[in-house]
Each structure stands twice: as structure tokens, then as C-alpha cells.
N, C-alpha and C positions, 0 to 999 in steps of 0.2 A: 704919454701914447706913441712917442716916436720909440722910445723903448722895445712897445707891445709888437709895432707895425715892424722893426726889425727882425725880433724876434720869430716872427711868423713868416718874414722873408727866410730869413736862414733855415728855419725847418724846411722851409719848401724845399730851397735849393739841397740841401743837405740828404733827404726822402730820395729824389729823384735821383741825386748823384750815385747813391747806394744801389736804387733800383736796377741803374746801368749796365754799373762796375761790377753789383755784386760778390763785393769782398765780406770772406767770413769776418766777423764782428767779435771779440772776445769784450766784454763787459765786465768792469771792477767796480765791486760797492763795498761800504762797511765804515762802521766808527772809524779804523783806526787801520794802515799799512796799505790802502788802497797805493797810493803814489807808489812805494818802496814793491811792490807784488806787479803791476804796470811795466815799473822798470826791468824786472826779475824775468817777466814773459815775454817782454820785445828783442831780451837782450838774448833769451833761447830762441825764440821764433825767427830771430833776424840771421839767426845761423845757417838759415834754410830756405828764407821766404822775404819777398820784400812786406816790409814792416811799417806801419806808420802807429805813430801811439800820442795822447795831446802830451803839449808843452806846456810846464811849469801848472798851474794850477785850471787849466784850461778843461773843466770836469762840467760847466753846468750848459745851461740852456742858450747860451754864447758861443760860449769855449770850446764843446764841442762837436758844433755845426761847423767855425770853423778849422776845424779840423781835418773831420771828413772833404770840409774844403782842400785845405792843403795850405791853410794861412797858420805862421805862426807865432804872430803877433796882431794882436787886437788895436783897428786903427782909434779906438776911443772915441774923441769929438773928430776926426779928421774924414769929414763927408769924402772929400775926393778918396782919401782912401778907401773908405767902403765901396763909393764908386769901382773901385781893383778890383777888391773883394768879390763883388756880384759879377763884376767883367770874368775874373775869375770862374767861378761858379758857372757861369752862362756857355764858357768856353768848353768845361768838362763834360758840360751835359749836350753838346752839339759837335764836339768833335770830340776825337775818342783819343784821350793820353795812354800811351802802351805800355809807362812803366807808373799806372795807380797802384797802390799797392794791393798787395796778394789777402791780407789780413790789417784789421785795422784794431789796434789792440786801447781800447776806450777807459779810462776811468770816469765811473760818473759817483758825483757826488750830488748828497741831498740833507740840504738845508732847513727843508719842510716840507711837510708831505702833498706828496702828486708829483715832487720831482724824479725821482727815479721811474715813473711811468710817463713822462714824460719824453724823457731821455731815451727807454726804450721805445719807446712807439717812431720814436727818428730811424733807431739803430735796433731792430731785432737782434738778439743774440744768438752764437751756437755756441757758447761758450759763457756760461756766467757764473764767475766767482767772487764769492761771499767770503772775506777777509777775517771781520769780528764785527761783533755788535753791542754797544756800549753804551755812554749816554753822553758823548759827542753831540754838539746841537740840541741837549735834551730839550732847551726852553722853547723852542720852537715844537715839540713832540707831547712835553707834557711828560711822558712816561716810555721807559724804555719799550716797553712792549709796542707802543706806539711806531717807533725807531726800526722795531723789528719785523713790522708789519709792511713795512717801506720797502725797507733793504731787501728782504724777500721776495720783493717782485723781480729782481734781478734774476731768480732759478724758476720762480713761479711760473712765471710767461716762456720759458723754453718749449720748444717741439720735443716729439719723441726721439727725434734724430739727433736732440740738441744733450748739451754735458753741461753735469751742474761740478762745480770743484767747490767745496767747503774746506772751512777749517774744522777740523775734529776736533782741537781742545776746546772751541769755545762753547758751550752748552745752549744760548740764545742763538746758535748758528745753526748747531745741528736737531734743534728744535721748528727753525724754519725749513729744512730740509723736504717739501714738500711740492714735488716736481714728476715730470711725465720723462726727463731728461735720465741719462745714465749718470750714473752719482762717483765722483771720485772725492778722498777726503785726503788731505793731508796732517800733518804735526808732529806732536813729541810722544802723546801718548800711546799705548797698545792698542791695537784695533784701528789706528789710522790706514789708509791703502799705500801712503807715501811719509813714512816715520824716521825722522831724524835724532841721532842716537851718537855718543859720545862725543862732545859739543866740549872744544875747547878753544881758550883765546890763545894764539900765537904770540909772544913777546919777544922784540927784538934781544938779541943777544948783549949786543954793546949798549944801548940805551935804556934797555928794561922795557920800555914803553910797548903797547901792544900795539900789532901791527893788521890783527885781520882774524879771521875763525877758521875753524877747521871744524868739521862735522861727515860721518857720515848716513847715507842717506839708502833705506833698504824699500823694494817694492817685486814683491812676487818674489822673493829670493835670492835678488839681485841688492849686491850691496855695492855700495859706490860714493868713496871719498870726492866729498869739496870742499877746498880752501875757497875764501872771500877776502882777498885783501882789503884793507880799510875799514873794516866793519868789526866792531868791538860788542855789538850789543845784540844777544840772542833773538832780540824783537825779529831781526830782519830775515832770521832764517825759514819761517813762516815764509815770508815774501818770495824767500829761494823756491824752498818747497813748490808753490805754486807755479813760479816758475816753469820748474820741473816735470810738475803735472800737467802742465796748457802743451810743452813740448812734446811728452807721452801723446797726449790725445791727435796732435798733429803727425806722429810718427819718427819723433826725433828720440834718439836712444839717450838712458841716464849717462854713460859717460861723454857723449856732445855737448846735452844739456850742461852737464858740469863744468865743462870746458867754460863753454859760452857764460857761463856766469862771473869766470874771472874776470870777466872784460867789465864788470860793472864797477861803477865808481858811487861812493857813497853823495848822495844828492846835499845841497847844500842846506845848511840848516836842519836835515835829517842826521842827529848822532856825528855826527862827520867830527873827525879826528884834526883839530888844530894845535900849531905849535903856539905856546903864549908866553909872553915875556917873564923873565928871569927864571928860564929854563923849565918852564912849566907845561901843562898837558892842558887842553882847554875839550871839551863835549859843546860842540854847537850842534846843540838843537831847539832851535828858535823856530821853526817855520810855523806852531803850531802846538797845543798843548792842548790837554785833555785829562780826566782822571787817570785811566789806564795805562795813557801815553806813559804820565810822569812817572808811575810807579816800575813803569818795564825800565826807564830812564834812570831811575834813583837805583832799581839792582844791576846797572851795568856801571855805575860806579861805585857799588861798593865791592866790583870785583874786577876793579883796575887798584892797582899798588903804587903809590904813591912812591917818589923816589925820593933819598936824603933823607930821610926824618920828615918826608912834607905830608901836606894832609890833603883830604876832603872836600870841596866845598861846594855846596849846591846852592844855585843861584835861579831863586824860583819866581817868574812872574803868574799874573792873574791868569786864572781859566777861565775864557767867559763862556757866555752862550748857556750856560748850566742851570738860570732859570733860579726855584725854586729849591736847588739840588747846590746852589754855589756856598751855602757856609759848610755845609757836609761834604762835599766833599773836598775841600781844601784843608777843614780841620781833619779830615781823614790823612791827606798828603802830612801836615806838620806830625801827627802822631808817629807815620810811618821814618819820617826824616829821622825823629828822634829814635828809634826800634833802630837805623840802621849806623854802621861807622863812619858817620859822618862827621868832621868836625866843626864846622862852619856852616849855616844857613843864612843867608840874605834874599828878601824878600822883597817884589816891586810890585806895587801898588796896595791898591785899597782892602781887598779881599783877600790877599794873601797876607798883609799887615793884621786886619781886624781876626782872622781865622788861622790861617794856616803856623804862624808865629807864635800864636797863642797857644793854639794844642800842643806844638813842639814844646812850650818853655811847662805845661800843663803834664809833659808827657815826662817831664825830667830834664830836659836838654839847658845847657847852663844859660842864664840870660846874656852873659860877655859872649857867649858864641852867636846869639839871634841877632841882626841886625835887618833894621825895615826902611824900605825909600818907596818914595813916593813915586818917582821916576826914574827910567832907565838910564839918564844920563849919573843922575848923584848915585847909584848903585854901581857902575862904570868906575868912578872916580873912587868910589872906596875902596874897590875891591883892586885897583892899581896897586894902590899901598898896600892891603891887607896881604894880597900874595905871597909867597915865597918859593925859592928853588925847591923844583919837587913837587908841588902840588898838581893835585889832579882836581878838574872844576866844568862841572856841568851846568850849564846855561840853557833855562826853559820857560817859555810862555807862552803862548798867546797872540797872534801876530797882534792884536791888540795893544800889546804890553811892550812891541818895542827893542825885543832882546837881546836883537841884533847887533844894536848899537853897544851892549856891553862886550861884546863880542869883539866889535872892530876898535874898542879901547883897552882892550889886554891880550892881543893877538900881536905877535913875534913879528909881524909885517903887517902892519896896518895898509900898506902900497895893494897891498893881493886881496883886498875887500870884493873890489869887485868883482873877483874872479870868485872867491869863495864863500862868500855870505847872502843871504836873500836880503831881497826887498832893496837892492841897491841904483834899480832905476829912478831916475829924474823925479816921478811921480811920487815914489814913496820917499825919497830924501828930504821931498819937501816939507811932506805932516811933519 
């Protein structure tokens, strides 16, 4: 009851504030790639405008209004803290804040039907960005088609003077391109308005480890090189392209947009490179997981060359909220691991144990190269012993699997966990 009242109050305040200040709103949704796209768009627009975007995962009915109000941290159960939130909202409504953002870049999450409609009712968008449609959170939607119906609201509600920014490579996105707004597309395939080509992972000359990605972007005959320091996975390139598209909409040319993208740093738990113990390389992708995201992460792992006869190790935790797709999705990942040049597979959780590990063995992976664990703590201790100089280790799983605990066990500088890893807040650490 109290939560419902709180949501209503936040909704009311956020709508009133937006009506008064009239910032341009960029709404971003999709099964994967939302947060990376948000960061890229905010970086490009921030080179010219006063921009605000969601912090962390503040993309729901509580977090998004807090972003609009300008609160970076939810008070949680702190009643006095909530009084301060609404006091700030009151001040914004009845006083004039000369520094209120010109543009709001808002990630909009959808865990269940009705979420997107609720959020765009609060913050009608000038630009709607649809990143990718897959089977994340399918437990609550039942089918990918229903997920698409929910996600497409981000563009179908746009007015004629608005802009739809669509991932050209994702068939489900393009099938959802029913809008009165002007459409811009991005992707790797021929036909995309903003197309990425000539993709290369750049290795450090001394260590041999990857240091970033470079590629070229073409748009209407213009070709511009882009370098993303610290990024190693091609899955971030669509996010960068989305940033350049939205920048173009707001009058920022490709050259300036590309320079702005250089300032982005990989987010915690999003394919972040971290030095590991014994002179190894960790790929920390522990923020969340879905079948599409795991496939992308595995592709990135196989493109990194271990050093000094090292090996590739995939540590995969359960993918949650898949409903009836749980078995098939986990088995598919097991088959994928066996197909790739991956030397060891460690699984964490019951679904990964029952389906991913079993499928990998069925597909021909050596029994001695597959290890299963019930929890992240035991997997982390095992991994400490298994790792050797030159290894490349991918660690990935849904939030509930708590895979960041494994990263902390095997990172070279665990004292930096609070700075580098996800879920290091006190309330998470107690779980």
C-alpha cells in the first residue's frame, strides 16, 4: 500500500516538473544494451548540452521519477530521506532551477506488461531508442512477441516531430518500426543509416592484452573512425552507434560525437577488463544475464588470445526469469560453449548444473573440463586454484547468482572491489 502511494506521489511530481521545465526526453528500452546505449547517448549529448541520465539501474517506476527530480540515491526505508526527496520536488515546481537539464536520457525497463506505458506516460519522449528485443524477462511476458509489443511502445507513442532510433540488425526491432516519427537506423548490416565497419580489437604492444576497440562509422557518404578505450566486445558498438545517431538528431556531427565517445569508460559488470591473480585477465560481465548477452560474451571471449599458453575459461551462472524457456536456453548455452574454443567451463547454480554443463558434455566437451558449483563462493575458491598465468576468464550470470563475488576472489587488487565491481553497497553485501 505504502509503495503504491509512493509511486503515485513520485509520478505526480515527475510529471509536473517535466511540464514546467520541458526538457527533451530520450527514452531507451530493449532486452539488452539499454544501459550502454544510455551512457553513449549521454556522453555524446553532454559534449554540447546540459544532460542528465539515470544512475545505476534507476529505470523503473521509482527510479525514473527520482532521476527526473534529480535524486541519485533512493532513500529506501528512510522516511526522513523521502521527505527530503519530496521537498526537492516541491522546490523544483515552485521555484526556478536555472540549471535544470536541457535533455533527459532515460533508460526505461520493462519487467512485466504495462511497464513501458507507465513510464512514457510520465515522460513522453521526443526520441525513442529501441536497442534489441530478445527473451530477457520472458517469464513475465510468456513469449518474445509479447516482449516486442511492450518494447515497441517506446516508438509507437512518438509524435510526428519525434525520432525513432532502431537497431537495424535485430529483426524483432525492425518489425516493431510502426511509428509516425522520423526513423534512423544503426547496425553492422548493409542498409543501416549509421553503419559500423572495419572492426578491430587493439592489443597492447607490451602485454598483448586488449586495450580497446576501433571501427569506422559511415553515414550518408561520411566515414569517421571511432576508438573506444577499455572496451573489448563488439556488443558495445551498437550502443556507440545509437549515441552518434541521437547526437546527429541534436546537431552534433560525427567527428565531435566520436571524440565524445572516447571519454566513456566500461561500466561495472558490463564486459569490464580487470587484471586477475597470477597475471591473468578477467572479463567481468556480472551485472546481469540473458541468452543473447551470454552468446555475445562468449563470442568476445573467443576473440581474445590467452598469453603464455594460457587458457580460456568461461564461468557462467544461472540465467533467471526465463520461465518455461529455462531448460532450452541453458542447454543452448552449453552447446555454444562446446562449439567455441573454450578450454574450461565452470557453472554456478542449479539450472546451469542441470542443463548448461550437461549439454556441454553431450556436445563433446571433456568431462574433466567441466565443473559445477551450487554457489559463487565455492566456484571462486576452485577458480583460484585453476587459474594460471596468461588465462582469460569470463565471469557472467544473472544478478541473483551473485557472480561478482567470484570476480572479487580472483582479481589482482581486491581492495579496489568497491570501485570496480557491481553490488558492493552494504545492503547487497549482506545478502
